[in-house]
C-alpha positions as CSV (number, residue, x, y, z in Angstrom):
1,X,21.2,-21.9,17.2
2,X,18.7,-19.7,19.1
3,X,18.7,-16.1,18.0
4,X,17.2,-13.3,20.2
5,X,14.6,-10.9,19.0
6,X,17.1,-8.1,19.3
7,X,19.5,-9.9,16.9
8,X,16.7,-10.4,14.4
9,X,15.6,-6.8,14.7
10,X,19.2,-5.7,14.2
11,X,19.6,-7.8,11.1
12,X,16.2,-6.6,9.7
13,X,17.1,-2.9,10.2
14,X,20.6,-3.4,8.9
15,X,19.6,-5.3,5.8
16,X,16.9,-2.8,5.0
17,X,19.3,0.0,5.3
18,X,21.9,-1.8,3.2
19,X,19.3,-2.3,0.4
20,X,18.4,1.4,0.6
21,X,22.0,2.6,0.6
22,X,22.9,0.2,-2.2
23,X,20.0,1.4,-4.2
24,X,20.8,5.0,-3.7
25,X,24.5,4.4,-4.5
26,X,23.7,2.7,-7.8
27,X,21.2,5.3,-8.7
28,X,23.6,8.1,-8.0
29,X,26.3,6.4,-10.0
30,X,23.9,5.9,-12.9
31,X,22.8,9.6,-12.6
32,X,26.4,10.8,-12.5
33,X,27.4,8.7,-15.5
34,X,24.4,9.7,-17.5
35,X,24.9,13.4,-16.7
36,X,28.6,13.2,-17.5
37,X,28.0,11.5,-20.8
38,X,25.4,14.0,-21.7
39,X,27.8,16.8,-20.9
40,X,30.5,15.2,-22.9
41,X,28.2,14.8,-25.9
42,X,27.0,18.4,-25.5
43,X,30.7,19.5,-25.5
44,X,31.3,17.5,-28.6
45,X,28.4,19.1,-30.4
46,X,29.8,22.5,-29.5
47,X,33.3,21.4,-30.8
48,X,31.7,20.3,-34.1
49,X,29.8,23.6,-34.5
50,X,33.0,25.6,-33.7
51,X,35.0,23.5,-36.2
52,X,32.3,24.0,-38.8
53,X,32.5,27.8,-38.3
54,X,36.3,27.8,-38.4
55,X,36.4,25.7,-41.6
56,X,33.9,28.1,-43.2
57,X,36.1,31.1,-42.3
58,X,39.3,29.3,-43.6
59,X,37.5,28.5,-46.8
60,X,36.6,32.2,-47.3
61,X,40.0,33.4,-46.4
62,X,41.6,30.9,-48.9
63,X,39.6,32.4,-51.8
64,X,36.8,29.9,-51.6
65,X,39.1,27.0,-52.0
66,X,40.2,24.0,-49.9
67,X,43.5,23.7,-51.7
68,X,45.6,25.9,-49.3
69,X,44.3,24.1,-46.3
70,X,44.7,20.7,-48.0
71,X,48.4,21.3,-48.4
72,X,48.9,22.5,-44.8
73,X,48.4,19.6,-42.5
74,X,49.7,21.5,-39.4
75,X,46.9,24.1,-40.0
76,X,44.3,21.3,-40.2
77,X,45.6,19.9,-36.9
78,X,45.5,23.4,-35.3
79,X,41.9,23.9,-36.4
80,X,41.0,20.6,-34.8
81,X,42.6,21.6,-31.6
82,X,41.2,25.1,-31.6
83,X,37.6,23.7,-31.7
84,X,37.8,22.7,-28.1
85,X,37.7,25.9,-26.0
86,X,38.5,24.0,-22.8
87,X,41.5,22.2,-24.0
88,X,44.9,23.4,-22.8
89,X,47.2,24.7,-25.4
90,X,50.1,22.3,-25.1
91,X,51.4,19.7,-27.6
92,X,49.4,16.5,-27.6
93,X,51.4,13.2,-27.3
94,X,50.0,11.9,-30.6
95,X,50.8,15.0,-32.8
96,X,54.3,14.0,-34.0
97,X,53.0,10.6,-35.1
98,X,50.0,12.3,-36.8
99,X,52.1,14.9,-38.7
100,X,54.6,12.3,-39.9
101,X,52.1,10.7,-42.3
102,X,51.2,11.5,-45.9
103,X,50.1,15.1,-46.5
104,X,46.3,14.7,-46.8
105,X,45.9,11.3,-45.0
106,X,43.8,11.7,-41.9
107,X,43.5,10.2,-39.4
108,X,46.8,8.3,-39.1
109,X,47.1,4.6,-39.5
110,X,46.2,2.6,-36.3
111,X,49.7,1.1,-36.5
112,X,51.2,4.5,-35.9
113,X,49.7,4.3,-32.4
114,X,50.9,0.8,-31.5
115,X,51.6,0.6,-27.8
116,X,50.5,4.2,-27.4
117,X,47.7,5.2,-24.9
118,X,45.8,7.0,-27.7
119,X,45.4,3.9,-29.8
120,X,42.4,2.6,-27.8
121,X,40.6,5.8,-27.0
122,X,40.7,8.3,-30.0
123,X,39.8,11.9,-29.4
124,X,37.7,13.8,-31.8
125,X,40.7,15.1,-33.6
126,X,41.7,11.6,-34.7
127,X,38.1,10.8,-35.8
128,X,37.5,13.9,-38.1
129,X,37.9,14.0,-41.9
130,X,37.4,16.9,-44.4
131,X,35.6,16.5,-47.7
132,X,35.1,19.0,-50.5
133,X,31.6,19.9,-51.8
134,X,31.8,17.0,-54.3
135,X,32.8,14.7,-51.4
136,X,36.4,14.4,-52.6
137,X,39.0,14.0,-49.8
138,X,40.7,17.1,-48.5
139,X,41.9,15.3,-45.3
140,X,40.9,11.6,-44.9
141,X,41.3,8.0,-45.9
142,X,39.4,6.5,-48.8
143,X,38.7,3.2,-47.0
144,X,36.9,5.0,-44.1
145,X,34.5,7.1,-46.2
146,X,31.6,4.7,-45.8
147,X,31.7,5.0,-42.0
148,X,31.5,8.7,-41.8
149,X,28.7,10.9,-40.3
150,X,28.7,14.0,-42.4
151,X,28.2,17.6,-41.3
152,X,27.9,20.2,-44.0
153,X,30.2,23.2,-44.1
154,X,28.1,26.2,-45.3
155,X,28.9,29.6,-46.7
156,X,26.2,32.0,-47.7
157,X,23.6,29.2,-47.3
158,X,25.6,27.0,-49.8
159,X,27.4,23.7,-48.9
160,X,31.0,24.1,-49.7
161,X,32.3,21.0,-48.0
162,X,31.7,18.3,-45.4
163,X,33.1,17.5,-42.0
164,X,33.1,13.8,-41.5
165,X,33.3,12.0,-38.1
166,X,34.1,8.4,-37.6
167,X,32.0,6.5,-35.0
168,X,33.2,6.4,-31.5
169,X,32.5,7.6,-27.9
170,X,32.9,11.3,-27.1
171,X,36.5,11.8,-26.0
172,X,37.0,12.6,-22.3
173,X,39.9,14.7,-21.1
174,X,42.0,13.3,-18.4
175,X,40.8,16.0,-16.0
176,X,37.2,15.0,-16.7
177,X,38.0,11.3,-16.1
178,X,39.8,12.2,-12.9
179,X,36.7,14.2,-11.7
180,X,34.4,11.2,-12.5
181,X,36.7,8.8,-10.7
182,X,36.9,11.1,-7.7
183,X,33.1,11.4,-7.6
184,X,32.7,7.6,-7.8
185,X,35.2,7.2,-4.9
186,X,33.4,9.8,-2.9
187,X,30.1,8.0,-3.5
188,X,31.7,4.8,-2.3
189,X,33.0,6.4,0.9
190,X,29.6,8.0,1.6
191,X,27.9,4.7,1.1
192,X,30.4,3.0,3.5
193,X,29.8,5.7,6.2
194,X,26.1,5.5,5.8
195,X,26.3,1.7,6.2
196,X,28.3,2.2,9.4
197,X,25.9,4.8,10.7
198,X,23.0,2.6,9.8
199,X,24.5,-0.3,11.7
200,X,24.9,1.8,14.8
201,X,21.3,3.1,14.4
202,X,20.0,-0.5,13.9
203,X,21.8,-1.7,17.0
204,X,20.3,1.2,19.0
205,X,16.7,0.6,17.6
206,X,17.0,-3.2,18.2
207,X,18.1,-2.5,21.8
208,X,15.3,0.0,22.4
209,X,12.6,-2.2,20.8
210,X,14.0,-5.4,22.3
211,X,14.1,-4.0,25.9
212,X,10.3,-4.0,26.5
213,X,10.0,-7.3,24.8
214,X,12.7,-8.7,27.1
215,X,10.8,-7.3,30.1
216,X,7.6,-9.0,28.9
217,X,9.5,-12.3,28.5
218,X,10.8,-12.1,32.0
219,X,7.3,-11.1,33.4
220,X,5.7,-13.9,31.5
221,X,8.0,-16.4,33.1
222,X,7.3,-15.0,36.5
223,X,3.5,-15.2,35.7
224,X,4.0,-18.9,34.7
225,X,5.4,-19.8,38.1
226,X,2.6,-18.1,40.0
227,X,3.9,-14.6,40.6
228,X,0.7,-12.8,39.7
229,X,1.9,-9.5,41.3
230,X,4.3,-8.8,38.4
231,X,3.5,-5.7,36.4
232,X,5.0,-4.0,33.4
233,X,5.7,-0.2,33.0
234,X,3.1,1.4,30.7
235,X,4.9,4.7,29.8
236,X,4.8,4.1,26.0
237,X,1.8,5.1,24.0
238,X,2.4,2.8,21.1
239,X,1.4,-0.8,20.4
240,X,4.1,-2.1,22.8
241,X,2.6,0.1,25.5
242,X,-0.9,-1.3,24.8
243,X,0.5,-4.8,24.9
244,X,2.0,-4.0,28.3
245,X,-1.3,-2.6,29.6
246,X,-3.1,-5.8,28.3
247,X,-0.5,-7.9,30.0
248,X,-1.1,-6.1,33.3
249,X,-4.8,-6.5,32.9
250,X,-4.3,-10.2,32.3
251,X,-2.0,-10.5,35.4
252,X,-4.5,-8.7,37.5
253,X,-7.3,-11.0,36.3
254,X,-5.1,-14.1,37.1
255,X,-4.3,-12.6,40.5
256,X,-7.9,-12.1,41.2
257,X,-8.8,-15.6,40.0
258,X,-6.1,-17.1,42.2
259,X,-7.4,-15.2,45.2
260,X,-11.0,-16.3,44.4
261,X,-9.7,-19.9,44.0
262,X,-8.0,-19.8,47.4
263,X,-11.0,-18.3,49.0
264,X,-13.2,-20.9,47.3
265,X,-11.1,-23.7,48.6
266,X,-11.0,-22.2,52.1
267,X,-14.8,-21.7,52.1
268,X,-15.5,-25.2,50.9
269,X,-13.2,-26.6,53.5
270,X,-14.9,-24.5,56.2
271,X,-18.4,-25.5,55.0
272,X,-17.6,-29.1,54.9
273,X,-15.7,-29.2,58.2
274,X,-18.7,-28.0,60.2
275,X,-21.3,-30.7,59.3
276,X,-18.6,-33.4,59.4
277,X,-17.4,-32.2,62.8
278,X,-21.0,-32.4,64.1
279,X,-21.5,-35.8,62.6
280,X,-18.2,-37.1,64.0
281,X,-19.2,-35.7,67.5
282,X,-22.6,-37.3,67.5
283,X,-21.3,-40.6,66.2
284,X,-18.5,-40.7,68.8
285,X,-21.1,-39.9,71.5
286,X,-23.2,-42.9,70.3
287,X,-20.1,-45.1,70.3
288,X,-19.1,-44.1,73.8
289,X,-22.6,-44.5,75.1
290,X,-23.0,-40.8,76.0
291,X,-26.0,-40.6,73.8
292,X,-28.5,-43.5,73.6
293,X,-29.3,-45.0,70.2
294,X,-32.8,-43.6,70.0
295,X,-34.9,-42.4,67.0
296,X,-34.2,-38.8,67.9
297,X,-30.4,-39.4,67.7
298,X,-30.8,-41.0,64.3
299,X,-33.0,-38.1,63.1
300,X,-30.3,-35.6,64.2
301,X,-27.7,-37.5,62.3
302,X,-30.0,-37.6,59.2
303,X,-30.5,-33.9,59.5
304,X,-26.7,-33.3,59.4
305,X,-26.3,-35.7,56.5
306,X,-29.0,-33.9,54.6
307,X,-27.4,-30.6,55.3
308,X,-24.1,-31.9,54.0
309,X,-25.9,-33.4,51.0
310,X,-27.5,-30.0,50.2
311,X,-24.1,-28.4,50.3
312,X,-22.5,-30.9,48.0
313,X,-25.4,-30.6,45.6
314,X,-25.1,-26.8,45.6
315,X,-21.4,-27.1,44.9
316,X,-22.1,-29.5,42.0
317,X,-24.8,-27.2,40.5
318,X,-22.5,-24.2,40.8
319,X,-19.6,-26.0,39.2
320,X,-21.8,-27.1,36.3
321,X,-23.2,-23.6,35.8
322,X,-19.7,-22.1,35.9
323,X,-18.6,-24.4,33.1
324,X,-21.8,-23.9,31.1
325,X,-22.5,-27.7,31.5
326,X,-25.9,-27.3,33.0
327,X,-28.4,-28.8,30.6
328,X,-30.7,-26.2,29.0
329,X,-33.6,-27.3,26.9
330,X,-34.8,-24.0,25.6
331,X,-38.2,-23.5,24.0
332,X,-40.7,-20.7,23.7
333,X,-42.2,-20.4,27.2
334,X,-44.2,-17.9,29.3
335,X,-41.9,-17.0,32.3
336,X,-44.7,-15.3,34.1
337,X,-46.7,-18.5,34.2
338,X,-43.6,-20.3,35.6
339,X,-43.2,-17.7,38.3
340,X,-46.9,-18.0,39.2
341,X,-46.7,-21.7,39.6
342,X,-43.6,-21.5,41.8
343,X,-45.2,-18.8,44.0
344,X,-48.3,-21.0,44.4
345,X,-46.0,-23.9,45.6
346,X,-44.7,-21.7,48.4
347,X,-48.0,-20.1,49.3
348,X,-48.5,-22.3,52.3
349,X,-45.1,-21.7,53.7
350,X,-45.4,-17.9,53.4
351,X,-48.8,-18.1,55.0
352,X,-47.3,-20.1,57.9
353,X,-44.8,-17.3,58.5
354,X,-47.6,-14.6,58.1
355,X,-45.8,-13.0,55.2
356,X,-48.3,-11.2,52.9
357,X,-47.8,-11.6,49.2
358,X,-48.6,-8.8,46.8
359,X,-48.7,-9.7,43.0
360,X,-48.6,-6.9,40.5
361,X,-48.7,-7.9,36.9
362,X,-48.3,-4.8,34.6
363,X,-47.9,-6.9,31.4
364,X,-50.6,-6.2,28.8
365,X,-50.2,-9.4,26.8
366,X,-48.8,-12.9,27.2
367,X,-45.1,-12.7,27.1
368,X,-42.8,-15.4,25.7
369,X,-39.0,-15.9,25.6
370,X,-36.6,-18.5,24.5
371,X,-35.6,-20.3,27.7
372,X,-35.6,-23.4,29.9
373,X,-38.7,-23.6,32.1
374,X,-37.0,-25.9,34.6
375,X,-33.9,-23.7,35.0
376,X,-36.1,-20.6,35.4
377,X,-38.2,-22.4,37.9
378,X,-34.9,-23.2,39.8
379,X,-34.1,-19.5,39.7
380,X,-37.5,-18.3,41.0
381,X,-37.6,-21.0,43.7
382,X,-34.2,-20.0,45.0
383,X,-35.2,-16.4,45.2
384,X,-38.6,-17.2,46.9
385,X,-36.9,-19.5,49.3
386,X,-34.4,-16.8,50.3
387,X,-37.1,-14.3,50.9
388,X,-39.0,-16.9,53.0
389,X,-35.9,-17.7,55.1
390,X,-34.7,-14.1,55.8
391,X,-37.9,-12.0,55.9
392,X,-39.1,-11.4,59.4
393,X,-42.4,-13.0,60.4
394,X,-45.4,-10.9,59.7
395,X,-43.6,-9.1,56.9
396,X,-44.5,-8.4,53.2
397,X,-43.3,-9.5,49.8
398,X,-44.1,-7.7,46.6
399,X,-43.6,-9.2,43.1
400,X,-43.8,-6.8,40.1
401,X,-43.8,-8.1,36.5
402,X,-43.5,-5.6,33.7
403,X,-42.2,-5.3,30.1
404,X,-40.4,-2.8,27.9
405,X,-40.1,-3.1,24.2
406,X,-38.1,-6.3,24.2
407,X,-37.3,-7.0,27.9
408,X,-39.2,-8.7,30.8
409,X,-38.6,-7.1,34.1
410,X,-39.3,-9.1,37.3
411,X,-38.8,-7.5,40.8
412,X,-39.0,-9.5,44.0
413,X,-39.0,-7.1,47.0
414,X,-39.4,-8.1,50.6
415,X,-39.5,-6.3,54.0
416,X,-37.0,-6.1,56.8
417,X,-34.3,-7.0,57.4
418,X,-32.4,-5.0,54.7
419,X,-28.9,-5.2,53.3
420,X,-26.4,-2.3,53.2
421,X,-25.9,-0.8,49.8
422,X,-22.1,-1.6,50.0
423,X,-22.9,-5.3,50.4
424,X,-25.6,-5.7,47.8
425,X,-23.3,-6.5,44.9
426,X,-21.4,-9.1,47.0
427,X,-24.6,-11.1,47.5
428,X,-24.0,-12.9,44.2
429,X,-20.5,-14.0,45.2
430,X,-20.2,-17.6,46.2
431,X,-20.1,-18.3,50.0
432,X,-20.8,-14.7,50.8
433,X,-23.3,-14.3,53.7
434,X,-24.1,-11.3,55.8
435,X,-24.6,-13.5,58.9
436,X,-22.9,-16.8,58.6
437,X,-24.5,-18.2,61.7
438,X,-28.0,-17.4,60.5
439,X,-27.3,-18.8,57.1
440,X,-26.0,-22.0,58.6
441,X,-29.0,-22.1,60.9
442,X,-31.2,-22.0,57.7
443,X,-29.0,-24.6,56.0
444,X,-27.5,-22.3,53.3
445,X,-23.9,-22.0,52.2
446,X,-24.1,-18.8,50.2
447,X,-24.2,-20.5,46.8
448,X,-27.9,-20.0,45.8
449,X,-27.5,-16.5,44.4
450,X,-24.3,-17.5,42.5
451,X,-26.3,-20.2,40.8
452,X,-29.2,-17.8,40.1
453,X,-26.7,-15.4,38.4
454,X,-25.4,-18.1,36.2
455,X,-28.9,-19.2,35.1
456,X,-29.8,-15.6,34.2
457,X,-26.6,-15.2,32.3
458,X,-27.4,-18.4,30.4
459,X,-30.6,-16.7,29.2
460,X,-28.7,-13.5,28.1
461,X,-30.2,-11.6,31.0
462,X,-29.1,-9.6,34.0
463,X,-29.7,-9.9,37.8
464,X,-29.0,-7.3,40.5
465,X,-29.9,-6.3,44.0
466,X,-31.0,-3.0,45.5
467,X,-32.8,-1.7,48.6
468,X,-36.5,-2.4,48.7
469,X,-39.1,0.3,49.4
470,X,-40.5,-2.2,51.9
471,X,-37.4,-2.0,54.0
472,X,-35.7,-5.2,52.9
473,X,-34.0,-6.4,49.7
474,X,-35.2,-6.2,46.1
475,X,-33.9,-8.5,43.4
476,X,-34.3,-7.2,39.8
477,X,-34.3,-9.6,36.9
478,X,-34.1,-8.6,33.2
479,X,-34.7,-11.2,30.6
480,X,-34.8,-10.7,26.8
481,X,-38.2,-11.4,25.2
482,X,-38.6,-13.1,21.8
483,X,-38.2,-10.7,18.9
């Protein structure tokens, strides 16, 4: 059976509270019983001390003899009763049975209390015996002498007799027992009320904590079916609030990724449709005899096929670089030497367009980094090709190479035309072109700089664009050098 998180939270809170309440109830009962027993034992000690004082006074008043008291059982019983200052002065239910026995026999035989309430729980009066100084019996029973605990009765620092007590629990008066029972019942009711309050509080907490989790569950289901606009409230400052903020960030990232995917699909469709439409038109013209099958027509078709082939290659390279599937064979290389070789390969093309090249090498020593020479060459050639395509004839290009403590800085700056500051960061987005007609005229699809960014990232570097002091665009590359 499926149980909701609210039900689990409710059970957790309730069981925790039940354990705490049960523990507190048991501890309070133990503390009450312990305190009550200590109080009863303390009262018994007081009674024993009072009884010893009274016996000493009776011994003195009787001419330093136990004989008058030994022949007066009723006086002995009265002394026992008077030792308890808290006991009410009314006849006890056991007195007539106790006084009916032999003169000095004490306590009465257990058979005298058959079917009587006092037979099971004997008070101190029925556990006390009196012995003379030579331990002869004044009030007692011979067969019980070995079980006695003796307390000396003293007069002028001399032992004149002994008070003996039979073993047994300190006696509890009925009022004391009723008080203990009432307190135990009160503790039980308090525990029951606390459990009910805890259940209500657990239900409230489970609802309050389960509510944001329920919202997250519903939002996650919406996200799973493609509703990326869903957002959660982030009023809470605790971990649930942080989880809601993280969820919103994830939903925003997925929404942006979905928008990028749709734009990517639309851009690819647009880029593929153009050369295919041109090819279809030219082929239909050849079929219909509108254009003759001459070498110039074949060359035009081949040009369109090559443009389509370059677009497919760029898409393939970009897909590989996005997935990190481009092959990188990294070794210790000199990136400045790679850049020089690539620049030399384009020297003739720059000269044909009358673009002056200025090389400024500010490095003092040979630099080296852990990288792939072929991929770095692909990076440099893409950037040189872009400058060659988009820089006006008769312009300039300036390449600056420098180093910091552990970073190689390469700047490729060209002359007009420039790029607005607001659009410079967008240059590295796929299919982004400032002038789509000019890019298509040059055969580009806006993928080259995206591939460049992925190559730089694979070398743990950074690439950015800014305005050039020559009036055009400057590309800045930062690559980490070997430690």
